[in-house]
C-alpha positions, 0 to 999 in steps of 0.5 A: 499500499501507497502512502497515499491509500493508507492517509485515504483510508485513515481519513475516510474513517474519520469522514464518514463517523462525521457525515453520518453525524450530520447526516443522523437528523436530530431526536425529537425531545420528548414531551416532559408532563408539566411538573404542575400538572403531575404534582397534582397527580401525584397529590390527588392519589396521596389524598385517596390514601387518607383514612380520613376521620370520622364527624365524631372524632374530628369534634372529640379531637376539637373538644380536647383541644379546647380542654387542654387550651383553658387548662394551659391558659389556667395555669398560665393565669395561676403562675402570673398571679403567684409570681405577681403576688411575690413580688408584692410581696417582696416590695412590701418587705424592702420598703418596710425595712428601708 
């Protein structure tokens, strides 16, 4: 084989590869589903799996929350009243001594 043939043989595959790349049509981009629509579909599926409480359970739980709020409010009021009484007694004591 002559030098020219070697150059032609080595150049041909490179050219054919590059020409193949140019000859191929670009792939069409696959449509991605809209993220919001996909999220809404997933949300709907998850909400179907939820075990929703009955009206009786909801009323019972609301009652428990209201009772707990009232008890905590009473506790805070009692602590505040006691702390105020102690501080007023201390001020009265220091006023008496001073």
